[in-house]
VEXKOL-126278 format. One record per residue: x, y, z of N, C-alpha, C in turn. Coordinates in steps of 0.02 Angstrom, whole numbers, plus 50000, padded with zeros to 5 digits. Layout:
BEGIN
XYZXYZXYZ;...
//
This chain:
BEGIN
492464990250658491854992650627491584987350581;490944986650580490624981850536490004984850506;489714981050460489124983550426488494981850465;487914983550437487284982250471487134974850473;486724972950519486574965850528486174963350469;486354957350446486014953850392485924946650414;485554942550377485454935650397486104932050409;486114927850459486714924350479486894919050428;487534916750427487734911450382487334905150395;487284901150342486894894950348487254889750389;487914890250393488304885250430488294886950504;487984882850547487944884550619488624884850651;489094880550628489764880650658490114887250642;490024889450579490324895950559490034901550600;489374901150613489054906450652489334906650723;489404900950754489654900950823490374903250825;490774901350775491484903450774491534910950768;491134913950722491184921150712490954924950773;490434922450808490194925950867490694925350923;490994919550929491464918550985492084922750977;492304923850915492924927350904492834934750891;492204937050887492084944050872492264945750800;492094941350753492264942450682491944948850658;492344953850637492064960250617491644959950554;491664954250518491304953650456490664949550463;490534947050523489944942850532489294946450512;489204952950528488584956250508488494956850433;489044956250394488984956550322488754949950292;488874944450328488794937850298488054936150288;487884933650230487214931450216487244924850178;487614920150208487734913950174488384914550134;488914911850160489574912750130489644908650067;489694911850007489764907949946490464905149938;490924907149982491614904949974491814899950028;491324896950059491464892350113491934886650093;491924884150030492394878850013493114880750021;493264887350022493964889350029494134891450100;493634891850143493754894650209494134889950255;494114883650244494464878850287494824873850243;495364876150211495714872150162496044866050193;496164866250258496524860750289496084854550296;495404855550294494974849850307494574847550247;494494851850196494124849850138494334854250079;494044853050021494214857149963494814854349926;495064858049878495604855549836496264854649872;496334857549932496964856849968496934851550023;496404847750026496344842750078496874837350069;497234835450122497744830250115497434823550096;497764819950051497544813350029497954808050065;497714805750120498094800850159498554804450207;498914800450246499314803350298499884807550271;500244805050221500814808750195500724810450121;500114809850097500004811250026499894818650014;499784820449950499654827349931499034827449888;498734833349881498114834049844498244833049770;497764829949736497824828949664497634835249625;497124838949651496884844749613497374850549618;497384854549567497834860249565497574866149605;496924866149621496654871549662496464877549620;496134882449650495924888349613496514892749595;496414896949545496934901649524496994907249576;497514911349566497614916849614497034921749611;496774922949549496204927449544495594924849580;495474918249576494914915349612495004915949688;495614914749710495744915149782495674922349807;495884927249766495804934149786495074936249784;494694933349738493994935349731493584933649793;493794928549830493414926749890493464932049944;493944936649938494014941849988493584948049972;493244948049915492834953749897492294954949949;492154961249965491604962650012490924960949981;490444958850023489784957349998489444963549969;489584969349997489304975549972489774981249991;489714986849957490114992749971489664998849967;489695003050018489285009050019489495013749963;489015017349933489165021849879489475028349905;489915031249864490215037549882489715043249873;489805048549910489355054349908489775060649897;489465066049874489835072349867490155074649932;489835073149988490135075150052490805071750064;490865065350044491505061850052492045065150010;491865066949948492355070349905492555077049935;492085080749961492235087249991492695086350051;492555081650094492975080550153493685078250132;493725074050081494385071850058494795077750030;494465082149993494825088049966495035092650023;494615093550073494805097650130495385094550168;495395087850173495975084550205496605085750165;496555085450098497135086950057497375094050066;496915098950069497125105950081497445106750150;497165103350200497455103650267498155100650268;498255095250233498905092050229499415096550194;499205099650138499665104050101499845110150143;499395112550183499525118450224499965116850284;499825111450320500155110150384500805106350376;500835101450332501425097050329502005099850288;501905105550255502435108350213503045110350256;502935112950315503475115550356503835110250397;503565104250401503875099050440503355094650473;503575090550520503125085750552503135086950627;502555087450655502485088350727501775086650747;501455091150783500755090150801500295090250740;500545093250684500135093450623499985086550596;500435081750606500315075050582499715071850618;499655073150682499085070650719498435073950695;498465080450678497875084050654497655081150586;498135080150540497965077450474497715070250480;498015066350525497775059550536497065059450562;496905064050607496225064350633495725066350579;495945070650533495495072650477495355066650432;495875062850414495775056950372495335051850408;495435051050474495015046350512494295048650513;494175055250515493495057850515493135056150450;493505056650393493215054850329493005047550329;493455043150353493295036050356492705034750403;492685038550459492135037650505491455039550475;491445044850435490825046950403490575041450356;491035038550316490845033250270490635027050307;491005025150360490825019250399490135019950430;489985025850454489315026850484488775026350430;488905029150371488415028650317488315021450295;488855017350300488815010350281488495006150336;488365009050394488055005250448488525000850487;489175002250484489654998050520489664999950594;489834995150635489854996050707490564995350732;490704998650788491374998450818491454992050858;492004988650846492184982650883492754984150931;492844979950983493394981351031494074981851000;494224977250952494884977550921494964983750878;494414986250850494444992550813494664998250858;494404998350919494605003550967495335002850985;495564996650996496264995551015496734998050960;496604995950898497044998050843497025005550832;496435008550839496365015750827496735019750880;496655017950944497005021550997497755020850990;497985014950972498705013950964498975017950904;498575018550851498775022750794498835030050814;498375032450855498415039350879499025040350923;499185035450964499795035951005500415036350962;500435032650908501005032850863501055039650828;500485042450809500495049050776500705054550824;500665053350890500865058350939501615058650949;501985053750922502715053750931503035060050903;502895062150841503215068350816503025074550855;502445074550888502255080350928502645080750993;502905075251016503265075051080504015076051073;504305073351019505035073351012505235075850943;505865077750936506105080850875506475076050829;506675070250854507055065550813506645063150754;506965062550695506615060850634506475053550624;506955049050640506875041950626506295038850666;506235040050731505645037350767504995039950740;504975046450719504355049250692504165045850627;504655044550583504505041150520504255034050532;504585030450577504375023650592503675023450622;503545028050668502885028250700502335030050650;502485034550603501985036650554501795030750509;502295027050485502145021250443501735016050479;501915014650542501535009750581500825012150595;500735018750605500065021350617499615020350556;499885021350495499495020150435499285012850431;499755008250446499585001250445499044999350496;499095002150556498595000650607497905003550589;497905009450558497255012250537496935007750484;497335005150438497065000450388496804994050421;497174991550471496954985550507496314986850546;496254992850575495644994450612495034994550567;495104996750505494544996950459494394990150428;494914986250416494814979650386494584974450437;494854974750497494764969250544495224963550525;495114957850554495524952050539495774948750603;495784942150602496024938450661496494932850643;496484930550580496964925450559497594928850533;498114924750520498744927550496498644931250430;498274928250384498164931550320497764937950329;497264937950372496864943850382497244949650414;497664948050463498034953250499498614955950457;499014951450430499624953650394499464957150329;498954954850293498784957950229498394964450239;498074965350296497704971550308498174977350324;498764975950352499214981350371499424985750312;499664982850256499854987150199499284988250149;498674986250165498134986350115497964993250090;498124998550128497975005250105498335006750040;498925003950030499325005549971498965003749907;498614998049906498264996149845497524998049848;497345002649893496665005449894496655012649870;497245015649856497265022649836496945023649767;497165019749718496885020349651496155018149649;495965012349678495255010649680494825015849715;495105019249765494725024449799494545030149752;495015031949708494875037149658494335034749610;494395028549586493875025849541493205025449574;493195023849638492575023349676492215030049679;492595035349694492275041949698492105044649629;492505042849578492365045049509491725041849483;491645035449494491035032049471490415034949505;490485036949568489905039649604489735046649580;490245050549562490125057449542489945058149468;490145053249427490035053749355489275053649341;489055058549305488345059049286487895061349342;488175062749401487765064949457487595072349449;486975074349454486795081449447487095085649502;487385091349484487695095749533487155099849568;487105099449635486595103349670486705110849659;486165114449643486215121649633486605123649572;486615119149522487015120649463486785127049429;486135128349428485885134349396486125140749428;486305140549492486555146449527487315146749529;487655140849534488375140849543488735142249477;488515139249423488865140049359488885147249336;488335151049338488385158149318488865162149361;488885160749426489345164249470490065162749452;490215156449438490895154549418491095157949353;490635158249305490785161649242490925169049253;490515172149295490615179249308491285180549342;491475176249390492125176949423492705176049374;492635171449328493165170349279493245176449233;492695179249209492725185149166493025191049205;492805191949267493075197449308493825196649319;494065190549330494775189449340495175191249278;494915189449219495265191149157495295198749147;494725202149157494705209349148495165212949197;495155210949260495585214149310496325213049295;496495207149271497195205749255497435210149198;497045210349144497255214249086497305221749102;496765224549130496765231749144497225233449203;497315228749249497775230149304498495230749280;498705226349234499375226849206499475233449169;498965235649132499015241949095499055247849142;498635248049194498645253549241499305253649280;499565247749298500195247449336500775250149295;500775248749230501315251249187501235258649172;500635261349181500515268349165500625273049224;500555270549286500605274949344500945271349401;501465274549431501855271449484501435270449547;500995275449563500575274749622500095268949615;499805268049556499355262449544499725255849547;500345255849522500745249749525500885247749597;501025252749640501155251249711500525248549745;499955251549729499325249149759499165242049738;499235240549674499085233749650499575228649677;500215230849686500705226249714500525224249785;500235228949823500025227349891499425222849894;498995223249843498395219049842498535212149814;499075211349776499215204949744499405199749796;499115193849795499295188649844500015186349835;500345185149890501045182949888501065175349882;501305172949826501345165749813502055163949795;502355159549833503025157149818502965151349769;503175152549708503095147449656503475141149673;504035141949708504445136149725504085131349773;503585133849809503225129549856502675125349822;502475127449763501895124249732501985116749719;502565114449692502615107249679502545102949742;502885104949795502845100949857502165101349889;501875107349888501205107949917500695104149876;500785104149810500335100249768500395092749782;501015090449793501125083449809500805081749876;500885086149925500575084849990499815084949986;499535089349945498815089449936498575082849907;498915080449854498715074149824498795068349873;499335068449912499445063049961498895063050014;498725068950040498205069250091497515067150065;497345069650005496695067949977496645060549959;497185057749929497175050649911497145046249973;497505048150025497485044150087496785044250117;496465050050118495785050450145495305046350103;495375046550036494935042649993495075035150001;495715033350010495875026250020495555023550083;495615027250138495295025050200494535024850193;494255029850158493525029850149493305023850108;493695022050057493535016250015493535009850056;494025009250101494045003350145493445003350192;493295009150221492735009450268492075007850234;492005009450169491375008050135491265000650124;491794996650121491714989550111492394986250109;492674984150166493344981250168493374974250138;493964972650112494074965750091494104961150152;493874955150143493884950250197494504945750189;495074948450210495704944850201495714938250239;495314937750291495294931450329495054925650287;494694927150233494434921750191494954919050142;495514922350136496014920150088496294913450110;496224908550067496444901750085497204901350081;497514898950135498234897850137498364890450130;498694888650076498804881550063499254878450116;499024873450151499444870350203500004866350172;500574866150206501134862150181501004854750188;501294850850144501224843550147501594841050208;501234837750253501544835350314502074830050299;502634830550334503194826150323503154820150371;503554815150354503604809450401503974811750463;503844808150516504134810150581504894810650578;505214805850548505944805650548506234811550510;506004812650448506294817950408506124824850435;505584825450473505424831950502505764832950569;505794827850611506034828550679506794828650684;507144824850640507864824350646508214831150642;508074835450592508404842050592508254846150654;507634845750678507474849650738507824847150800;507894840550806508254837750863508984840050862;509294839850802509984842050796510054849450814;509584853450790509614860650805509504861950880;509054858150910508954858950982509574857051022;509934851950999510554850051033511074855551028;511124858750970511604864250962511414870151007;510764871851008510544877151052510664875351125;510564869051142510694866951211511424867651230;511884865851184512594866651198512764874051209;512474878451168512594885651178512334887851246;511754885351267511474887151332511934884851389;512224878951382512684876451434513294880851439;513574882951381514164887251381514004893851414;513414896651399513234903051430513154902251506;512894896551528512834895351600513524895051632;514004891951599514694891551626514994898551632;514884902751580515154909551581514844913551638;514184912951647513844916651700514084914351769;514214907851776514414905151841515144906151858;515534909551815516224911151833516744908551786;516564905851729517054903351683517234908151627;517064914551635517194919351581517934920351570;518324920751624519044922051617519384916451578;519214910351594519514904751558519314904751485;518694906251471518454906451402518814911951362;518894917751393519224923251358519964921851347;520284918551395520984916751387521084911651331;520614907051324520664902051270520554905251202;520104910251198519954913451134520424919251118;520784921851169521224927551159520854934051146;520244934651170519844940651158519734944351223;519654950951218519474954951276518714954351287;518484956751345517774956551358517374960751308;517644966551292517294970951244517264967651175;517804964751153517804961351088517324955451087;517324951751142516874945951147516144948051142;515964953451177515284955851176515104958751108;515564962551079515414965751015515354960750959;515784955750958515764950850904515134946550907;514914944850967514374940050973513684942750963;513574949250977512884951750977512554951150909;512894953250857512574953350791512424946350766;512884941650778512754934750758512154931850796;512124933350860511564930850900510904933950878;510914940250857510304943450832510074940050768;510544938450724510364934850662510084927950679;510384924650727510144917950748509424918450773;509274923850811508594924650837508084925250781;508244929350730507784930150674507704923750635;508264920350621508244914150583507854908750621;507884908850687507504903950725506754904850715;506534911150712505824912350698505634909550630;506074910350581505934907650514505894900050516;506364896950552506364889650558505724887250592;505504890650644504884888650679504284889150632;504244894550593503684895450548503674889950494;504254888550464504304883450412504164876550440;504464875150498504354868550528503634867550549;503304872750572502604872150591502164870650530;502354873450473501964872450412502014865250387;502604862150393502714855350367502684849950421;502464851750481502484847050536501964841450526;502114835350548501614829950547501054831650597;500424830550576499864832750617499264828150614;499354822250586498784817750576498544814750642;499004812250682498824808950745498974813350805;498684811950863498854815850923499594815350940;499914809550926500624808950938501034813650894;500814814350831501164819050786501124826150813;500534828150833500444834950857500824836150923;500844830950965501214831551028501964832251015;502224828450967502934828950951503104835850924;502674838550881502794845250853502804850450908;502334850050955502324854951009502944854551052;503174848451066503764847651110504394850451077;504524848351015505144850550982505144857950967;504584860650943504564867850928504554871950992;504204869551043504214873051107504904873151138;505274867651134505954867451161506404872151123;506324872451057506734877051017506584884251036;505954885951046505784892751066506064894351135;506034889451180506304890551247507054891751246;507414887651207508134888651201508304895151164;507854897351119507964903751085507944909551134;507564908751189507554913951240508244914651273;508614909151278509294909551304509734913651256;509634912651191510014916551142509844923951148;509204925451156508994932451165509304935551227;509284931851282509574934351345510324935451337;510664930851303511384931551293511544937651249;511144938651197511254944451153511154950951191;510624951251232510494957351270511054958551321;511284953251353511824954051402512464956551369;512624953951310513234956151276513174963451254;512594965251227512514972151205512534976951265;512234975051320512244979351378512954980251404;513344974951402514044975351424514434980051378;514304979551313514654983751265514444991051272;513814992251285513574999051295513895002051358;513954998151410514265000551471514995002251459;515314998751413516025000051400516135005451348;515685006251300515815010851244515275016151235;514735015851271514215020851264513645018451219;513085021951224512485020251187512425024551124;512195021651069512055025351008511345023850987;511115027550936510445026250910510375019150885;510865016750847510835010050820510825004850875;511245005650925511275000750979510615000551018;510325006351029509685006451065509145003051024;509135004350959508605001450916508654993850915;509264991150907509324983850904509184980750972;509314984351025509124981851091508364981151096;508014986251073507284986151075507004980451032;507284979650972507054974350927507184967450958;507764966650989507924960251020507444958651077;507254963651115506774962651169506104960451140;505894963751085505254961851055505284954751028;505844952650999505904945750975505824940851033;506104942651091506004938451150505264937951169;504894943451163504184943351177503814938751128;504014939051064503704934651014503804927351032;504404925551053504534918551072504104916651133;504014921151180503574919751237502864918551214;502624922551166501954921551139501894914851104;502414912851067502404906351034502384900651084;502764901251138502754896051189502064895651222;501774901451236501094901551265500594898351218;500654899851153500194896851104500264889351102;500874886851111500974879651111500684876151172;500604879951226500344877151288499584877751293;499264881451248498544882451250498214878651193;497564877751199497194874051149497084878251086;496874884351095496734888651038497294893551025;497414894950960497944899650941497654905450899;496994906250899496694911550860496904918450883;497124919150945497334925650971498034927450950;498434922650926499144923850916499294929250863;498984929250803499164934450753499064941550779;498494942850810498374949550835498834951150894;499004946150934499454947450990500154949250966;500394945850914501064947350888501084954350859;500574956150819500554962950790500484968150845;500074966750895499984971450950500644972550987;501004967151000501644967851035502134971950994;502154970850928502614974650885502434982050883;501794983650876501594990650873501684994150940;501554990550995501694993451060502434994851070;502854990451043503584991651048503774997951011;503504998850950503665004950912503405011150948;502795010750976502515016451012502935018251074;503115013351113503525014651172504205017351153;504505014451101505155016751077505125024151056;504595026051020504545032950999504365037751054;503905035751098503665040351150504175041251207;504635036551216505125037251269505695041851250;505735043951186506255048551165506935045251158;507065041751101507705038151093508315042551100;508305048451070508895052851074509015055251146;508485056551182508555058551252508865052951293;508665046651280508935040951316509675039951299;509845040551235510545039851215510975045051250;510745051351251511125056551284511175055351359;510635053351390510625052151462511115046651482;511135041151443511585035651459512315037751452;512475041451400513165043651390513385048651443;512935053051463513105057851515513195054251582;512745049551598512815045751660513465041751660;513645039051603514285035451598514875040051611;514835046251586515375051051598515415052951672;514835053951703514835055751774515095050051817;515025043951792515255038151830515995036651818;516235037351756516905035151739517335040451706;517055046551697517415051951663517615050051592;517225045751560517355043751491516725044851450;516825047651390516265048751344516545049151273;516205045851227516365046451156515875051551128;516115057651117515675063051097515365061951028;515645057450988515345055950923514665052650931;514555049450988513905046151000513345051151011;513505057451028512985062151048512975068551006;513495069950966513535076250931512995076950877;512765071450848512285071750794511575070150816;511445070450881510775069250906510345075450893;509705074750906509225080250895509165084450959;508705089350956508595093651013508345089851074;508105083751065507875079751122508425078551173;509055078751150509625077051193509885082951233;509645088951221509945094951253509895094851329;509325093151360509305093251434509835088851466;509965082851438510475078551467511175081051453;511305083051391511985085351373512165091851408;511675095551431511815101851466512175100651533;512155094551559512485093051622513225091851615;513475091251553514185090051543514595096251561;515195095351585515635101251597515935103651532;516215109551533516575112051475517265108951472;517545107751413517285109451347516845103951316;516725098451354516315093051326515605095551309;515335099951351514655102351338514605106051272;515055110751261515035114551199515145110151138;515605105451143515735100851087515115096751071;514775094251123514195090051112513605093851084;513545100351100512945104151081513055108651021;513645108850993513785113450937513315112350878;513285106150853512875104650794512135105450808;511935103650869511225104350887511025111750887;511465116050912511305123250913511255125950842;511695123750797511665126050728510985123950697;510775117850710510135115550683509555119650711;509585121250775509045125150805509035132250778;509625135150765509655141950738509365142150667;509455136850629509215136650560508495134150556;508225131650610507555128950610507045134550623;506645136050572506145141450578505435138650571;505355132350589504695129250582504205132150633;503565132650614503055134750663502945129450717;502575131250768502505126850826502185120150807;501725120150759501375113950743501785109250700;502355111450675502765107350631503415105050664;503455105550730504065103550766503865100150831;504325096250858504205092850921504235097650980;503965095451036503945099651096504625100751127;505115096651108505785097251138506185103051111;506015105551050506405110951020506355117451061;505755119751081505735125851123506105124951189;506055119051219506405117751281507165118251272;507415115551216508135115851202508355123051190;507955127051155508135134051143508175137851209;507715136451255507725139851319508355138151359;508565131851356509165129751393509785133151363;509835133251297510425136351266510425143951272;509835146951278509805154151289510015155851360;509845151551408510025152851478510765151551489;511045146551457511755144951463512065144351394;512275149951364512555149751297513195145651295;513335143051235513945139051226514555143551229;515105140751251515735144351255516015145051184;516175151251164516455152351098517175150051096;517335146051045518015143551037518485149051015;519125148251026519615153351005519665153750930;519815159750905519905160650833520485156450807;520985155650848521555151450829521675146450886;521985140950867522115135850917521595130450917;521585126450969521145120750972520435122850989;519945119750957519245121050971519005116851029;518355117551047518095113851105518155106251098;518035103651038518065096351029518775093851035;519255097651009519945095451016520165095951089;519935101151123520105101551195519795095851234;519215093551212518875087951246519185081251229;519655081051182519975074751163519525070251123;519145073051076518715069051033519125064150993;518945057751000519335052450966519205052650892;519655049850853519605049950780519405043250751;519385038050793519205031550765518475031450745;518315027150696517615026450675517225022550726;516595023550727516155019950773515765014750734;515555009650768515165004450734514435006050741;
//
């Protein structure tokens, strides 16, 4: 979304760049007063002095740098915005008190409607990336409506808030995309000030008619309360009648409902404040690192590439048939080898991304040869990092096949796959001329990963893998499935007794105690209740071994 069209920037190059990239802030621009900070790598206080020199000037302060992100204008708040925000707060307090399900999608749509009203009043237009971020946010909010597991719903909800903020802010550079994701957090208080300033001193429509009615209602309430208490104490029949008319209010619910009301209203006001005039985070100048000499920059990377290459050779030997010799030399079993290596390789994958980011910042870039060397060494490191990712995934898959799948193992598998996608994006960026697409592509890949992870039902997948493993090898670690949510019931129902009863005991207890309405629970809960009603669990004996002991539930801890 963007604002109404205004005169284009005076810089023709800036104009062509914004049009080519679909800059969501181009319609706001009327001659950029902050142009000296927009391209710090080529001019301004951060311009490099010589090939390996550094800038003499200290540069603008943090306040000055933040000031360049201020919007050129911001639409004024209206009473209708305040009314819609209060209604969103009431809707949130009513629906979200009982739990999270389809109600989260309803409350999210209400907050989005408030932002849409403000954006339309501000004259902003919908851009393609706004549609992408908005649809993906809605998909994330649909996760609690589909499944009952809590952790994927919490993760999806947080990511949906970030994507909604990004959709309203826009952004295409690293600073614009990454700073827009959490920007709602520091828009909550300004949103209240924005609506307060607009409402302060504003004449109330129909004040001459509304105020007398409110006064009359207040006086009537006082009179009815006083005389009602007296009549109730004087006559039992009157007391019974008044007790039936008195609204039923659970005082214990008020604090949480009040908190939910404030959260819903503040969130709606925060989004509306962004829609009225978003900060232009893309303008925030990022100070480039001082480029290093070729030797001091390239030598560490060459050494690291050699180490990664040695690891790749060893993995090739293992794949081609040298695993037995390697295991005999180390004295480890296959399961121990897989379990020990996965976590270290996952840490290596993350650290490699950090190394690539730091090395890219300090890379020599003055001559074409410098830039070519940087692309070769960093591209080779990213390519070898894919070998690390593949090795980590192979080891985890081997361990899952031997010991079963858990929530944690599934999550780290998904994260490791996403890290591999990030490395592929980095390699692609190194092979292309322009990299302006990279920040949004990385965020898009991460949010798609979270959406797919949530919508595929992690608990259902964990249960399905463990049940399939039991059907294949007659082995199952019931601790991996006993604490899953109702999402796992259809798969666990295929187990024979007593494994079935042991696996479903805790889930049935949770379902019996769960009295949430339909809008506050996932769609899997009714399905699970139907399965357990059709095939009740076998009652364990009053004395002797229970179902889990009969099933041989192991006592060792799980990792």
